[in-house]
C-alpha positions in Angstrom: 24.2 121.8 -49.5 26.9 122.0 -47.0 28.6 125.2 -47.2 31.9 126.8 -45.9 32.5 127.8 -42.6 35.8 129.0 -42.4 37.9 129.3 -38.9 41.7 130.5 -38.6 41.2 128.4 -35.4 39.6 125.0 -36.9 42.2 125.4 -39.9 45.4 125.6 -37.4 44.8 122.4 -35.9 44.5 120.7 -38.9 47.6 121.7 -39.8 48.4 120.8 -36.4 46.1 117.2 -36.8 47.4 116.0 -40.7 50.6 116.6 -39.8 50.7 114.4 -36.7 48.9 111.8 -39.1 51.3 111.8 -41.9 54.2 111.8 -39.3 52.8 108.4 -37.3 51.6 106.4 -40.5 54.1 107.4 -43.4 57.7 107.8 -43.3 57.5 111.1 -45.3 55.7 113.3 -47.7 57.2 115.2 -50.2 56.6 116.7 -53.1 57.6 117.5 -56.5 56.6 120.7 -58.0 56.9 121.9 -61.9 58.0 125.6 -63.1 55.3 128.4 -63.1 53.5 126.3 -59.6 54.3 129.3 -57.5 53.9 131.5 -59.6 50.9 132.0 -60.6 49.5 135.3 -60.7 47.2 135.5 -57.6 44.7 137.6 -58.9 43.5 134.8 -61.9 41.6 131.5 -59.4 43.1 128.4 -59.5 41.5 124.8 -59.9 43.6 122.0 -58.5 42.0 118.7 -60.2 43.8 115.4 -58.9 44.1 111.3 -59.3 41.3 110.0 -56.0 43.2 107.2 -55.3 44.2 107.0 -51.1 42.0 107.9 -48.0 44.5 110.1 -47.1 43.3 112.3 -51.0 42.8 115.5 -48.9 44.7 115.8 -45.9 47.3 116.9 -47.6 45.6 119.5 -49.5 45.6 122.0 -46.7 49.9 121.6 -45.6 50.2 121.9 -49.4 48.3 125.4 -49.5 49.9 126.2 -46.2 53.8 125.4 -47.2 54.1 126.6 -51.0 50.8 128.9 -51.7 49.2 131.8 -50.6 45.7 130.9 -51.6 42.1 130.5 -49.9 41.3 126.9 -50.3 38.2 125.7 -51.0 38.0 122.1 -51.5 34.5 119.5 -52.8 33.5 116.8 -50.2 31.0 114.3 -51.6 27.8 115.4 -49.1 27.3 111.6 -47.2 31.3 112.3 -45.6 31.1 115.8 -45.6 27.7 115.2 -43.2 29.8 112.6 -40.4 32.8 115.3 -40.4 31.6 118.6 -41.3 34.4 120.1 -38.9 35.7 120.3 -42.8 34.1 123.3 -43.4 35.6 124.8 -41.1 38.8 124.6 -43.1 37.0 125.3 -46.1 35.2 122.4 -47.7 31.7 122.3 -49.3 29.6 119.6 -50.4 28.1 117.7 -54.0 25.4 115.5 -53.3 26.0 112.7 -55.7 22.2 111.0 -55.3 20.6 114.4 -56.1 21.4 115.1 -59.5 19.1 118.2 -59.4 21.0 119.9 -56.2 24.7 119.9 -58.8 23.8 123.1 -60.2 23.7 125.1 -57.4 26.7 123.3 -56.1 28.5 124.6 -59.6 27.2 127.2 -59.5 28.1 128.1 -55.6 32.0 126.7 -56.7 32.5 129.5 -59.1 31.3 132.4 -56.6 33.9 130.8 -53.9 35.9 131.6 -56.4 35.2 135.0 -58.4 34.7 136.4 -54.4 37.3 139.5 -54.7 39.7 138.6 -51.7 43.4 139.6 -51.3 44.7 136.0 -51.3 44.0 134.1 -54.4 41.5 131.6 -55.0 41.9 127.3 -55.4 39.6 124.8 -55.1 40.9 120.8 -55.3 38.9 118.7 -56.6 38.7 114.6 -57.3 37.2 114.3 -60.7 36.9 110.4 -60.3 34.6 110.5 -57.5 35.4 107.5 -55.5 38.1 106.1 -54.8 39.7 103.6 -57.6 43.3 102.1 -57.7 46.4 104.7 -58.8 46.8 102.1 -61.9 43.4 101.9 -63.2 43.7 103.0 -67.1 41.9 104.2 -68.6 40.4 107.6 -65.6 37.0 108.6 -66.0 36.4 112.3 -64.8 32.8 113.9 -64.3 32.6 116.7 -65.7 32.2 118.9 -62.6 35.1 120.6 -63.2 35.4 121.9 -66.3 31.3 123.4 -66.5 33.1 124.5 -62.9 35.4 126.3 -64.9 32.7 127.7 -68.2 31.4 129.5 -65.3 34.2 131.3 -63.8 35.0 132.0 -67.0 31.2 133.9 -67.6 32.4 135.9 -64.5 36.2 137.0 -65.3 38.8 136.5 -68.8 40.8 133.6 -67.3 41.3 131.0 -64.2 44.7 128.0 -63.9 43.7 123.9 -64.3 47.0 122.8 -62.7 47.2 119.1 -62.5 48.2 117.2 -59.0 48.6 113.2 -58.3 48.9 111.2 -55.7 50.8 107.8 -55.2 52.1 106.1 -52.0 55.4 103.5 -52.0 57.2 101.6 -49.8 60.4 101.9 -50.4 63.4 101.6 -47.6 61.7 102.2 -44.3 58.8 99.9 -42.7 56.7 103.0 -43.5 55.3 104.2 -46.8 56.2 107.3 -48.1 53.5 109.7 -50.1 55.1 111.4 -53.2 52.5 114.9 -54.3 53.4 116.0 -57.9 52.1 119.4 -59.2 52.6 120.1 -63.2 53.5 123.3 -64.2 49.8 125.7 -64.1 47.2 125.8 -67.5 46.4 129.1 -68.1 42.6 128.8 -69.9 40.5 132.2 -71.3 37.3 132.2 -72.4 38.4 132.2 -75.8 40.6 129.0 -75.7 37.8 127.0 -73.6 36.1 125.3 -76.5 33.1 123.7 -73.6 32.9 120.8 -71.3 33.8 118.0 -73.4 37.4 119.6 -74.6 38.5 120.0 -71.0 37.7 116.7 -69.0 39.3 115.2 -71.4 42.4 117.0 -71.2 42.2 116.9 -67.7 41.9 112.9 -67.8 45.0 112.5 -70.3 47.1 115.3 -68.4 46.2 113.2 -65.3 47.1 109.8 -67.0 50.8 110.8 -68.1 51.8 112.8 -64.7 50.7 109.5 -62.8 53.3 107.3 -65.2 55.8 109.9 -65.2 55.0 110.0 -61.3 56.0 106.1 -61.8 58.9 106.4 -63.3 60.4 108.6 -61.8 60.0 106.4 -58.5 60.5 102.8 -59.6 64.4 105.1 -61.1 64.8 106.4 -57.5 65.0 109.9 -59.6 64.2 111.5 -56.1 66.2 114.5 -55.2 64.3 117.3 -56.8 61.3 115.9 -54.2 60.7 118.6 -51.3 59.9 117.2 -48.2 56.4 118.5 -46.7 56.2 115.5 -43.6 59.0 113.7 -42.3 57.7 110.7 -40.5 59.3 109.5 -37.2 61.6 106.6 -36.9 59.8 103.4 -37.9 60.7 100.4 -35.5 63.4 98.9 -38.3 65.6 102.4 -37.7 64.4 102.4 -33.5 66.1 98.9 -33.1 69.4 100.0 -35.8 70.1 102.7 -33.5 69.3 101.2 -30.3 71.3 98.3 -31.6 74.1 100.8 -32.4 74.0 102.3 -28.8 74.7 99.1 -27.3 77.6 98.9 -28.6 76.2 95.7 -31.1 76.6 97.4 -34.8 80.3 98.5 -33.9 
């Protein structure tokens, strides 16, 4: 297992690099945030669970952490990918090797240790329970139980934790470049008393993610976007630069 080797310098660099890439490839990155997400008790750890539909997944988690949260970010990345891009360990990533099932318990214990470690910042884990990239509209979603098992181990050490659904969707609207939409749903506080097993929590997360994706899709389809906060604004696309040039030389006057 590749473990976290956090570095402030790498974290700052990755924030700059991510913004640069999003500005280059997207018209904007916009975020919907339901009430309660930014008001979580910082002494209680949180698991953010997200759908996995794009290569870009994971790149936006440090930016959201920097913009919206007072947290110590951790993210699980598949071992083969993290071995190729080890610098992600410097921003809070660690690995899960799906080809070696015997290694899974150690990884899940490590995740629980990170979430229950005493720290002035809220401990947060970002995880993609599908385990692989699948089409955003695929139904039903099938989640691995890792997130739920991590929650159970956390609850052995502390009385409660949050789980928060995040979904992402990329759409082409009015610009040459696409839009990336992210949506956070209201946190669910899971206590020892309420935890009824990995199967139940996994089923809950699957259904929540499906309904959350449908909700985001409807907002985009109906252009109900006023509540979204712009996380990154892309550079002007070719069509916008062309329109500006035409105005400059008086062709559109």
